[in-house]
C-alpha positions as CSV (number, residue, x, y, z in Angstrom):
1,X,0.0,0.1,0.1
2,X,2.8,2.5,0.9
3,X,4.8,2.0,-2.2
4,X,1.1,1.8,-4.3
5,X,0.9,5.9,-2.6
6,X,4.8,6.5,-3.4
7,X,4.3,5.6,-7.1
8,X,1.2,7.5,-7.2
9,X,3.3,10.7,-5.9
10,X,6.2,10.1,-8.0
11,X,4.1,9.6,-11.1
12,X,1.6,11.8,-10.6
13,X,-0.8,9.9,-12.6
14,X,-4.0,11.2,-10.2
15,X,-3.4,15.2,-10.0
16,X,-6.4,15.2,-7.9
17,X,-5.2,12.6,-5.0
18,X,-1.5,14.7,-5.0
19,X,-2.7,17.7,-4.7
20,X,-4.9,16.5,-1.3
21,X,-2.3,14.5,-0.1
22,X,-0.1,17.8,-0.5
23,X,-2.5,19.7,1.3
24,X,-3.3,17.0,4.0
25,X,0.3,17.1,4.9
26,X,0.6,21.0,4.9
27,X,-2.4,21.4,7.3
28,X,-0.8,18.3,9.7
29,X,2.8,20.5,9.6
30,X,0.5,23.9,10.5
31,X,-1.6,22.0,13.5
32,X,2.0,20.8,15.1
33,X,3.9,24.0,14.7
34,X,1.4,26.3,16.0
35,X,0.6,24.4,19.3
36,X,0.7,26.3,22.6
37,X,3.9,25.4,25.1
38,X,3.3,23.8,28.2
39,X,4.7,26.9,30.0
40,X,4.3,30.6,28.8
41,X,7.2,32.6,27.4
42,X,8.8,35.0,30.1
43,X,8.1,38.6,29.3
44,X,10.8,40.2,27.6
45,X,10.7,43.5,30.0
46,X,11.1,42.2,33.4
47,X,11.6,38.1,34.0
48,X,15.3,36.3,33.4
49,X,14.8,32.6,34.7
50,X,18.1,32.0,36.4
51,X,19.4,28.4,36.1
52,X,21.6,28.7,39.1
53,X,18.9,29.4,41.1
54,X,18.7,26.8,44.0
55,X,14.8,27.3,44.7
56,X,12.2,24.9,43.5
57,X,10.6,25.4,39.8
58,X,7.8,27.5,40.1
59,X,4.0,26.2,40.4
60,X,2.0,26.0,37.3
61,X,1.6,28.8,35.3
62,X,-1.6,31.0,36.3
63,X,-3.9,32.1,33.5
64,X,-3.3,35.1,31.6
65,X,-5.1,38.1,33.4
66,X,-8.3,39.3,31.7
67,X,-7.8,42.4,29.6
68,X,-8.0,45.6,31.3
69,X,-11.1,47.0,30.0
70,X,-13.1,43.8,31.2
71,X,-11.6,43.7,34.5
72,X,-11.8,47.3,35.4
73,X,-13.5,49.8,33.7
74,X,-14.5,51.6,36.4
75,X,-11.1,52.7,36.8
76,X,-10.4,56.2,34.7
77,X,-7.7,58.4,35.8
78,X,-7.5,62.5,35.7
79,X,-4.7,64.8,35.9
80,X,-4.1,66.4,39.9
81,X,-4.9,70.2,39.1
82,X,-2.8,70.6,42.6
83,X,0.8,70.5,40.8
84,X,3.4,68.4,39.9
85,X,4.9,68.4,43.6
86,X,1.5,68.2,45.4
87,X,2.1,66.2,48.8
88,X,-1.1,65.6,50.2
89,X,-0.5,65.8,54.3
90,X,1.7,69.0,53.9
91,X,-0.2,71.0,51.2
92,X,-3.8,70.9,53.0
93,X,-4.9,74.2,52.2
94,X,-7.9,74.4,54.2
95,X,-6.8,72.8,57.1
96,X,-3.6,75.1,56.8
97,X,-5.7,78.4,56.8
98,X,-8.2,76.7,59.6
99,X,-5.3,76.7,61.9
100,X,-5.5,78.9,65.2
101,X,-1.9,79.3,65.6
102,X,1.0,79.2,63.5
103,X,3.4,80.1,66.2
104,X,5.2,76.7,66.7
105,X,5.1,75.9,63.0
106,X,2.0,73.9,63.1
107,X,1.4,74.8,59.3
108,X,4.4,73.0,58.4
109,X,2.9,69.7,60.3
110,X,1.1,66.7,58.6
111,X,-2.7,67.8,57.8
112,X,-4.1,64.7,55.8
113,X,-7.0,65.0,53.9
114,X,-10.2,63.3,54.8
115,X,-12.0,61.3,54.0
116,X,-9.8,60.5,51.0
117,X,-6.3,61.7,49.9
118,X,-5.8,62.0,45.9
119,X,-8.1,60.0,43.5
120,X,-5.8,61.6,40.7
121,X,-2.5,61.4,39.6
122,X,0.5,64.1,39.9
123,X,1.5,65.5,36.8
124,X,5.1,65.2,35.5
125,X,7.3,68.9,35.0
126,X,7.6,69.3,31.7
127,X,10.8,68.7,30.5
128,X,11.3,65.6,32.8
129,X,13.9,63.3,32.5
130,X,15.3,60.2,33.8
131,X,17.1,61.1,36.7
132,X,21.1,61.4,36.7
133,X,22.8,58.3,38.2
134,X,24.6,58.0,41.1
135,X,27.1,58.9,41.8
136,X,27.3,61.7,39.5
137,X,23.8,62.3,40.6
138,X,25.4,64.0,44.2
139,X,26.9,66.8,42.4
140,X,24.7,67.2,39.4
141,X,20.9,67.1,38.8
142,X,18.5,67.9,35.4
143,X,17.1,71.0,36.5
144,X,13.7,70.2,34.2
145,X,13.5,67.3,36.9
146,X,13.2,69.8,39.4
147,X,12.6,73.3,38.1
148,X,12.7,75.5,40.7
149,X,15.8,78.4,40.7
150,X,14.5,80.5,44.1
151,X,17.1,79.0,46.2
152,X,19.4,79.3,43.4
153,X,19.2,83.3,44.0
154,X,18.8,83.0,47.5
155,X,21.9,81.1,48.4
156,X,24.0,82.3,45.6
157,X,26.6,83.7,47.4
158,X,27.0,80.5,49.6
159,X,27.8,77.7,47.1
160,X,24.4,76.1,47.6
161,X,23.5,75.0,44.2
162,X,24.4,76.8,41.1
163,X,22.7,76.5,37.7
164,X,24.8,75.3,34.4
165,X,22.4,75.1,31.3
166,X,20.4,72.0,31.5
167,X,21.8,71.2,35.2
168,X,21.7,72.4,39.0
169,X,25.2,71.9,40.2
170,X,25.8,71.4,43.7
171,X,29.6,72.3,44.7
172,X,29.4,71.0,48.5
173,X,29.1,74.4,49.9
174,X,26.7,76.0,52.5
175,X,26.3,78.7,55.1
176,X,28.8,77.4,57.3
177,X,31.1,75.2,54.9
178,X,33.2,78.2,53.9
179,X,36.1,76.2,52.7
180,X,33.6,73.3,51.5
181,X,31.7,70.7,53.3
182,X,34.0,68.0,53.1
183,X,36.7,70.4,54.7
184,X,34.3,70.7,57.6
185,X,33.6,67.1,57.8
186,X,37.5,66.5,58.5
187,X,37.4,69.9,60.8
188,X,34.6,68.0,63.0
189,X,36.7,64.5,62.9
190,X,40.1,65.9,63.5
191,X,38.4,68.2,66.7
192,X,36.8,65.1,68.5
193,X,38.7,62.1,66.8
194,X,36.0,59.8,69.1
195,X,33.5,60.4,66.7
196,X,35.8,58.1,64.1
197,X,33.4,58.7,60.8
198,X,31.9,55.3,59.8
199,X,32.9,53.0,62.8
200,X,31.6,54.8,65.8
201,X,29.5,57.0,64.1
202,X,27.4,55.5,61.5
203,X,23.6,56.7,61.7
204,X,23.2,60.3,62.0
205,X,20.0,62.9,61.8
206,X,21.3,66.5,59.9
207,X,18.3,68.9,61.2
208,X,17.5,71.8,58.9
209,X,19.8,70.4,55.7
210,X,19.5,72.7,53.3
211,X,20.4,70.9,50.2
212,X,21.9,67.8,52.4
213,X,25.4,68.3,51.3
214,X,26.7,67.2,54.8
215,X,24.9,63.9,54.3
216,X,25.4,63.3,50.8
217,X,29.8,64.0,51.3
218,X,29.0,61.9,55.2
219,X,28.4,58.6,52.7
220,X,31.8,58.0,51.3
221,X,33.1,58.1,55.3
222,X,30.8,55.0,55.7
223,X,27.9,57.2,57.1
224,X,24.3,57.2,56.8
225,X,22.5,60.7,57.1
226,X,19.2,61.0,57.7
227,X,18.1,64.7,56.4
228,X,15.3,66.4,56.8
229,X,14.0,69.9,56.7
230,X,10.3,71.5,56.6
231,X,8.6,72.5,53.1
232,X,9.0,76.1,53.9
233,X,10.7,79.3,51.9
234,X,13.4,77.9,51.0
235,X,12.0,76.1,47.8
236,X,12.7,72.3,47.4
237,X,15.7,72.0,49.4
238,X,14.2,68.4,50.4
239,X,13.8,67.4,46.8
240,X,16.7,68.4,45.4
241,X,18.7,66.5,48.1
242,X,16.6,63.4,46.8
243,X,16.9,64.0,43.3
244,X,20.3,63.9,43.9
245,X,20.1,60.2,45.8
246,X,20.7,61.1,49.4
247,X,18.3,60.2,52.4
248,X,16.0,62.7,53.5
249,X,12.2,63.5,54.6
250,X,10.0,66.4,55.1
251,X,9.6,67.2,58.8
252,X,9.7,70.1,61.4
253,X,9.8,70.1,65.2
254,X,6.7,71.9,66.2
255,X,4.3,70.6,68.3
256,X,4.6,66.6,68.0
257,X,7.1,64.3,68.2
258,X,9.4,63.5,65.3
259,X,8.7,59.6,63.7
260,X,12.1,58.4,65.2
261,X,12.1,56.0,68.3
262,X,14.1,57.2,71.1
263,X,18.0,56.7,72.1
264,X,18.8,55.5,68.1
265,X,20.9,58.4,66.8
266,X,24.8,58.4,66.9
267,X,24.7,61.9,66.2
268,X,22.4,64.8,65.7
269,X,24.1,67.9,63.4
270,X,22.7,71.4,63.0
271,X,24.4,73.9,60.8
272,X,22.4,77.3,61.3
273,X,19.1,75.0,61.3
274,X,17.2,78.1,61.7
275,X,15.9,76.1,65.3
276,X,15.7,77.6,68.7
277,X,16.4,75.0,70.7
278,X,15.5,77.0,74.0
279,X,12.5,77.9,72.7
280,X,9.3,76.6,75.3
281,X,11.3,75.6,77.9
282,X,13.5,73.5,75.8
283,X,10.9,71.4,74.5
284,X,12.8,71.5,71.1
285,X,15.9,70.4,72.3
286,X,14.5,67.9,74.6
287,X,13.4,66.3,71.8
288,X,16.6,65.9,70.3
289,X,17.5,64.5,73.6
290,X,15.1,62.0,73.3
291,X,16.2,60.5,70.0
292,X,19.9,61.1,70.6
293,X,21.3,57.8,71.7
294,X,23.2,57.8,75.5
295,X,26.6,58.6,74.9
296,X,25.8,60.1,71.3
297,X,26.7,63.5,70.2
298,X,25.1,66.9,69.5
299,X,26.9,69.1,66.8
300,X,25.9,72.7,67.0
301,X,27.6,75.2,64.2
302,X,25.6,78.6,64.7
303,X,26.3,82.4,65.5
304,X,25.8,81.7,69.1
305,X,28.6,79.3,69.3
306,X,31.1,82.2,68.0
307,X,29.5,85.7,67.7
308,X,30.1,88.1,70.7
309,X,26.5,90.2,69.9
310,X,23.9,90.4,72.6
311,X,21.3,88.7,70.5
312,X,23.8,85.6,70.2
313,X,25.5,85.5,73.6
314,X,21.9,85.5,74.9
315,X,20.9,82.7,73.0
316,X,24.4,81.1,73.9
317,X,23.7,81.8,77.6
318,X,20.1,80.2,77.5
319,X,21.8,76.5,75.8
320,X,24.7,76.5,78.7
321,X,21.9,76.3,81.3
322,X,19.5,74.3,79.3
323,X,22.1,71.5,78.1
324,X,23.1,72.0,81.9
325,X,19.8,70.8,83.3
326,X,19.7,67.8,81.2
327,X,23.1,66.8,81.9
328,X,24.6,66.9,78.7
329,X,28.5,67.9,78.7
330,X,30.0,70.2,76.5
331,X,32.7,68.2,75.0
332,X,34.5,70.5,72.3
333,X,33.9,74.5,71.8
334,X,36.5,75.2,68.7
335,X,36.5,77.5,65.6
336,X,38.0,76.4,62.4
337,X,40.3,78.4,59.8
338,X,37.6,80.9,58.8
339,X,36.0,81.4,62.4
340,X,33.3,79.0,62.4
341,X,32.2,78.1,65.7
342,X,31.3,74.5,66.6
343,X,30.3,73.5,69.9
344,X,29.7,69.3,70.2
345,X,27.7,68.1,73.5
346,X,27.6,64.6,74.6
347,X,24.1,62.7,76.2
348,X,25.3,60.7,79.4
349,X,25.6,57.2,79.3
350,X,23.2,56.7,82.2
351,X,20.8,58.4,84.9
352,X,23.1,59.0,87.2
353,X,23.2,62.7,86.9
354,X,19.2,62.9,86.3
355,X,19.2,61.8,89.9
356,X,21.7,64.2,91.2
357,X,20.9,67.3,89.7
358,X,20.2,70.0,92.4
359,X,16.5,71.4,91.0
360,X,14.0,68.9,89.2
361,X,13.8,70.2,86.0
362,X,13.2,69.6,83.5
363,X,11.5,67.1,84.9
364,X,11.6,63.1,84.7
365,X,9.2,61.9,82.4
366,X,6.4,59.6,83.7
367,X,7.1,56.5,82.4
368,X,3.9,54.7,82.8
369,X,2.4,57.1,80.2
370,X,5.8,56.7,77.6
371,X,4.5,56.2,73.6
372,X,6.4,53.2,71.8
373,X,5.2,54.4,68.6
374,X,5.8,58.2,68.0
375,X,3.1,59.2,65.5
376,X,1.1,61.8,66.4
377,X,2.4,62.5,70.1
378,X,2.9,66.0,71.2
379,X,6.1,66.9,72.5
380,X,7.2,66.3,76.4
381,X,8.8,68.7,78.3
382,X,10.3,66.2,80.1
383,X,13.6,64.1,80.5
384,X,12.7,60.2,79.9
385,X,15.2,57.7,81.5
386,X,17.6,56.1,79.7
387,X,17.4,52.1,79.2
388,X,19.7,50.8,82.0
389,X,22.8,48.3,80.7
390,X,21.4,44.6,80.9
391,X,25.1,43.7,82.6
392,X,27.8,45.0,84.6
393,X,30.0,47.2,82.4
394,X,28.0,47.0,79.2
395,X,27.3,50.4,77.5
396,X,23.8,51.1,75.4
397,X,26.1,52.0,72.3
398,X,26.5,49.0,69.0
399,X,29.1,47.2,68.0
400,X,31.2,49.4,65.3
401,X,30.3,49.5,61.9
402,X,29.9,47.2,59.8
403,X,30.0,44.4,62.6
404,X,26.6,46.5,64.1
405,X,24.6,45.1,61.2
406,X,24.2,41.4,61.9
407,X,25.0,41.6,65.6
408,X,23.5,41.2,68.9
409,X,21.3,44.1,70.5
410,X,20.2,45.0,73.5
411,X,16.3,46.4,71.8
412,X,16.1,42.7,71.1
413,X,16.4,40.9,74.7
414,X,13.1,43.0,75.5
415,X,11.1,40.5,73.7
416,X,10.8,37.2,74.2
417,X,12.4,34.9,71.2
418,X,13.1,38.5,69.5
419,X,16.9,37.2,69.2
420,X,16.1,34.0,67.4
421,X,13.8,35.8,65.0
422,X,15.6,38.5,64.0
423,X,18.6,35.9,63.0
424,X,16.0,34.1,60.8
425,X,14.7,37.1,59.5
426,X,18.4,38.2,58.3
427,X,19.0,34.6,56.4
428,X,15.4,34.8,55.2
429,X,16.5,37.7,53.5
430,X,20.4,37.4,52.7
431,X,18.7,34.4,50.5
432,X,15.7,35.8,49.1
433,X,17.6,39.1,48.0
434,X,20.5,36.8,46.4
435,X,19.0,34.3,44.4
436,X,15.6,35.5,43.4
437,X,15.7,39.7,43.7
438,X,18.4,39.9,42.2
439,X,18.7,37.2,39.7
440,X,15.2,36.3,38.8
441,X,12.7,39.5,38.8
442,X,14.7,41.3,35.9
443,X,14.8,44.4,37.9
444,X,17.9,46.7,36.6
445,X,19.4,47.3,40.0
446,X,22.1,49.4,38.5
447,X,19.5,51.9,37.9
448,X,18.0,52.2,41.4
449,X,19.5,54.8,44.1
450,X,16.6,55.9,46.6
451,X,14.4,52.9,48.2
452,X,11.6,52.8,50.3
453,X,10.8,49.2,52.4
454,X,6.7,49.6,53.2
455,X,7.0,47.1,55.7
456,X,10.7,46.8,57.1
457,X,10.4,44.6,60.3
458,X,14.1,43.8,61.2
459,X,15.4,45.6,57.9
460,X,16.2,42.7,56.5
461,X,15.9,43.4,52.8
462,X,18.1,46.3,53.3
463,X,20.5,44.5,55.3
464,X,20.8,42.5,51.8
465,X,21.2,45.3,49.6
466,X,24.1,46.6,52.0
467,X,27.0,46.1,49.0
468,X,24.6,48.0,46.2
469,X,25.1,51.8,45.4
470,X,21.8,52.4,46.8
471,X,19.7,53.5,50.3
472,X,16.7,52.5,51.7
473,X,14.2,54.2,54.1
474,X,12.9,51.6,56.2
475,X,9.3,52.2,57.0
476,X,7.4,50.5,60.0
477,X,4.2,50.3,60.3
478,X,1.9,52.1,63.1
479,X,0.0,49.0,63.7
480,X,2.6,47.0,64.0
481,X,5.7,45.5,66.1
482,X,8.0,47.9,67.1
483,X,11.2,47.1,65.6
484,X,12.3,50.7,64.4
485,X,15.1,50.7,67.3
486,X,16.5,47.4,66.0
487,X,16.5,49.0,62.5
488,X,18.6,51.8,63.9
489,X,20.8,49.5,66.0
490,X,21.5,47.8,62.6
491,X,22.8,51.2,61.2
492,X,20.3,51.7,59.1
493,X,17.7,54.3,59.1
494,X,13.8,54.6,59.1
495,X,10.9,56.3,60.2
496,X,7.1,54.9,61.3
497,X,4.6,55.4,58.8
498,X,0.8,54.8,58.3
499,X,-0.1,53.9,54.4
500,X,-3.4,54.8,54.8
501,X,-1.7,58.3,54.5
502,X,0.5,59.5,52.2
503,X,4.1,59.6,53.0
504,X,6.0,62.9,53.6
505,X,7.8,63.1,50.5
506,X,7.8,65.0,47.6
507,X,6.4,63.1,43.8
508,X,9.4,61.2,42.4
509,X,11.3,60.8,44.9
510,X,12.0,57.2,45.0
511,X,13.3,54.3,42.6
512,X,11.9,50.9,44.1
513,X,9.0,50.3,46.3
514,X,9.5,47.0,48.3
515,X,6.5,45.6,50.5
516,X,6.3,42.4,51.7
517,X,2.8,40.8,53.4
518,X,1.4,44.3,54.5
519,X,-1.6,44.8,52.6
520,X,-4.0,41.9,53.9
521,X,-4.1,44.3,57.6
522,X,-3.8,47.5,55.7
523,X,-6.6,47.0,53.2
524,X,-9.2,46.5,56.6
525,X,-8.3,50.2,57.0
526,X,-8.4,51.9,53.6
527,X,-8.8,51.5,50.3
528,X,-6.3,49.4,48.1
529,X,-6.7,51.8,45.2
530,X,-5.5,55.1,47.6
531,X,-2.4,52.7,48.3
532,X,-1.2,52.4,44.9
533,X,-2.3,55.9,44.0
534,X,0.2,56.9,46.6
535,X,2.8,54.2,45.4
536,X,2.3,56.3,42.0
537,X,2.9,59.7,43.2
538,X,6.2,58.7,45.3
539,X,7.7,56.8,42.6
540,X,9.8,57.9,39.8
541,X,9.2,57.1,36.3
542,X,11.2,54.2,35.2
543,X,11.2,53.0,38.9
544,X,10.0,49.4,39.8
545,X,8.1,48.0,42.7
546,X,8.5,44.9,44.2
547,X,5.4,43.8,45.8
548,X,5.4,40.1,47.9
549,X,1.8,39.5,48.9
550,X,-1.1,36.9,48.8
551,X,-1.9,35.6,45.2
552,X,-5.6,37.7,45.4
553,X,-3.6,41.2,46.5
554,X,-0.7,41.0,43.8
555,X,-3.7,40.2,41.3
556,X,-5.6,43.5,42.5
557,X,-2.7,45.7,42.5
558,X,-1.5,44.2,39.5
559,X,-5.0,45.3,37.6
560,X,-4.5,49.0,39.0
561,X,-1.3,49.5,38.0
562,X,-1.9,48.0,34.8
563,X,-4.6,50.6,34.2
564,X,-1.7,53.3,35.0
565,X,0.0,51.9,32.0
566,X,2.7,50.1,34.0
567,X,4.5,46.5,32.8
568,X,3.4,43.9,35.5
569,X,4.5,40.6,35.6
570,X,3.5,37.9,38.5
571,X,6.6,35.7,39.4
572,X,6.1,32.5,41.6
573,X,2.5,33.6,42.2
574,X,3.7,35.9,45.3
575,X,5.8,38.5,43.8
576,X,4.2,41.2,41.8
577,X,7.0,43.1,39.8
578,X,6.1,46.4,38.1
579,X,7.6,49.1,36.1
580,X,6.3,52.6,36.1
581,X,6.1,54.3,32.8
582,X,5.9,57.7,31.6
583,X,2.2,57.7,30.8
584,X,-0.1,60.6,32.7
585,X,-3.8,61.0,31.5
586,X,-3.4,64.2,30.1
587,X,-1.3,62.6,27.1
588,X,-4.0,60.4,26.0
589,X,-7.9,60.4,26.3
590,X,-8.5,58.8,29.5
């Protein structure tokens, strides 16, 4: 039979049968070659499966998400009319106008809109570009990304910032940095070698930071600085800092505590920061005392330190009396070659001095009324007792950097099993970052400088990335365990925050937003859409989100982000990777 068919085909005596046979072969070939593969091809933008990954193979592929128009046709976005730099909780003009007083900077504090924050998308500045990459960004950024020339003119004689063509240039000057910020930094360490930048002194708070050049240049010394200033007439100074790739946050010492734990900063710095430390019975300085680590330093460079006119000397005398009353020791008072004065105070290591004071003023705080998490907590005019060492001869100071990153901390011992959980958490993040985050998800880590972790816990994610040229703002949710002191003990930085409200930062300030299992509890209190809109507000175009959560929640987020024209991929059923584009509703018919 087979030979007969071969002869027919060879001799072509029956053209109809020959044509039918050829057609049949073509149909069979087409069916076999177009049969779907047993697995989906990876998205070329995001996924690169690592052949060396020790993880088990991923589960069966999910079904493709339904088309956007069928999935969430109710999401139609508009452009916010509030401008390209809108911060919902700091630009609430209605609440600010209703304030009874502005004497204590109440108008610079958080006033979040209620009941809903933004349901629109903040526009991009005209001409916005992908930001200059670190480390070049420390010294220059695109003017169009932060088009605010006011500070350039206002501080033109102090070398804060210049404009040069399409760029803003930061020469490393400042009001107190006559010979440059690096010379100032080295002067401080030469004056007091015990500071030992990057070894003994690792985590710093820079109050009234200007454009944050002090913190930016300290990074090469191995120091991590949290720079902060209010959104005030010094236009866009914190926005400049973040665009440069320097850690910074909008905040003010007004009527409420700063969103940091007690006893965590190795040093606090103020160079002409325009804070009246002696005001209101010294309440602003008492707030610094609360967050400064026992044995930590306060470096103050301001005119009362070195000028002898009556106004400055009255302030200096008030500071002498105030610092003595809270047992701060004056370690150094000196002037540099430009006769710029610096005084360095040190906080006591124990409660002995408090108990030996002639007058109980300021009084010791009532420990029973102490607030664990500093979130909308009023300032207090009292001295909190210092934590007692756990053993004789022990000090409440972490081991030197970098050993402190994975060391043992007294703050862990107040919680049962916390020490074991800490080490398990560290191992977990080391493995996940090394084997999944940096190899399988297709994220371009070389483009990432500013990172925010929405649910930092012990800071394991940030610790696992410590060798990358980036920094992480660790946020600890206010309704979760208070682990922020441990994060600072590790030599990292962070704040408390409620993600049902907007974050105290400008739009377009982070390159990557990371979250791990925060949304199950969060969405019981607020709408997932509002959280997604805030993530869109603070993420730079071209930036990434990395969400680890339940399959149901990451599916919901994926739909919202796709409605924003983001590229999204679900990996291993629990990791949502998204990349934000430049799309805004004004660009197309929304």
